[in-house]
C-alpha positions in Angstrom: 9.1 29.7 -24.7 11.1 27.5 -22.7 12.4 24.2 -24.2 13.0 23.4 -20.2 11.4 20.1 -19.7 12.3 19.3 -16.2 13.2 21.3 -12.6 14.7 19.0 -10.2 15.1 21.1 -7.3 14.7 18.5 -4.4 17.0 18.4 -0.8 17.9 22.5 -0.4 17.0 25.1 1.6 14.6 26.7 -0.5 12.1 28.9 1.2 9.2 31.3 0.4 6.4 30.1 -1.4 5.9 28.5 -4.6 5.6 30.7 -7.2 2.8 30.9 -10.1 5.3 32.2 -13.0 6.5 28.3 -12.9 3.4 28.0 -15.0 5.3 30.0 -18.0 7.6 27.3 -18.3 5.0 25.6 -20.8 6.8 22.5 -21.8 7.8 21.1 -18.2 7.3 17.5 -17.6 8.8 17.0 -13.9 8.9 19.7 -11.1 10.6 18.6 -8.5 10.5 20.9 -5.1 10.7 18.3 -2.7 13.1 18.2 1.0 12.8 22.5 1.0 11.6 24.7 3.1 8.8 26.1 0.7 5.7 27.1 2.5 1.9 28.7 1.5 -0.6 27.6 -0.6 0.1 25.6 -4.4 -0.4 28.0 -6.9 -3.9 27.4 -8.8 -1.4 28.6 -12.1 0.1 25.0 -12.3 -3.1 23.1 -12.8 -1.8 25.2 -16.9 1.3 23.2 -16.9 -0.5 20.5 -19.3 2.3 18.2 -20.1 3.5 17.6 -16.7 4.4 13.9 -16.1 5.8 14.1 -12.1 4.9 17.0 -9.6 7.2 15.9 -6.5 6.5 18.7 -3.2 7.0 16.6 -0.6 8.7 17.2 2.8 8.3 20.7 2.6 5.7 23.6 4.8 2.7 23.5 2.2 -1.1 24.6 4.2 -4.4 24.3 1.9 -5.0 21.5 -0.2 -5.1 20.8 -4.1 -6.5 23.6 -6.5 -9.5 22.4 -8.8 -7.1 24.0 -11.4 -5.2 20.6 -11.0 -7.5 18.6 -12.6 -6.8 19.9 -16.1 -2.9 18.1 -15.1 -4.4 15.8 -17.3 -0.5 13.5 -18.5 0.3 13.3 -15.2 1.2 10.1 -14.2 3.1 10.6 -10.1 1.9 13.1 -8.0 3.8 12.6 -4.6 2.8 15.1 -1.6 3.6 13.1 1.2 4.7 14.8 4.6 3.5 18.2 4.0 0.6 20.0 5.6 -1.8 19.5 3.2 -5.5 19.0 4.4 -8.7 19.1 4.4 -10.6 16.6 2.1 -9.0 14.7 -0.1 -10.2 16.7 -3.9 -12.3 13.5 -5.8 -10.9 14.6 -9.0 -7.3 13.5 -7.8 -9.0 9.8 -7.9 -11.6 10.2 -10.6 -10.4 12.9 -13.4 -6.6 12.4 -13.6 -6.6 9.2 -15.5 -2.7 8.9 -16.2 -2.0 9.0 -12.4 -0.1 5.9 -11.9 1.2 7.0 -8.4 -0.6 9.2 -5.5 0.6 9.6 -2.2 -0.4 12.7 0.5 1.0 10.3 2.8 2.2 11.5 6.3 -0.2 14.9 5.8 -3.1 16.3 7.3 -5.6 15.1 5.0 -9.0 13.8 6.8 -12.8 12.4 6.3 -13.6 9.7 4.0 -11.5 8.9 1.0 -13.2 9.7 -2.2 -13.8 6.3 -4.5 -12.1 5.7 -7.1 -13.2 6.4 -10.4 -13.7 4.0 -13.0 -11.4 5.8 -16.0 -8.1 5.7 -13.3 -6.8 2.7 -15.2 -3.1 3.3 -15.1 -3.7 3.7 -11.1 -1.2 1.5 -9.2 -0.5 2.8 -6.3 -2.0 5.2 -3.9 -0.5 5.9 -0.1 -2.3 8.0 2.3 -0.8 6.6 5.7 -0.5 8.6 8.6 -3.5 11.5 7.6 -7.0 11.8 9.6 -9.1 9.9 7.2 -11.9 8.2 8.2 -15.4 6.4 6.8 -15.5 3.1 5.2 -13.2 1.8 2.3 -15.7 -0.7 1.0 -15.9 1.2 -2.2 -12.2 1.0 -2.5 -12.8 -3.2 -3.2 -14.5 -2.7 -6.0 -11.8 -1.9 -8.7 
């Protein structure tokens, strides 16, 4: 068992994919891999990092979407995944099940479709950044909070 709590790997030239073995760093509370050359899909195994508070994935070449296993990241407060190639519909669990989330940033990516409604339990949520994607539909349900 590692005592490592923070992995701040931003602004380098790391490439390849994000390794699933990061899930073995069980006490990890901060993971920042932003501003690198990392590609591929996000490993579902990261959903096992129950102590994770900050996950920063921005400015990489990730594709696909957030794995359903990320709904288990119950302590996550900051999820930043801007300027990636992540796309498809934004998984509703990001705005309903992650009750500790303070900031969600998926701006400048490839998400599309309707924006999910914000769940009533999302009382910590303060910042949602979704600009420069391909969302559509209405936003009335966002203003009922």
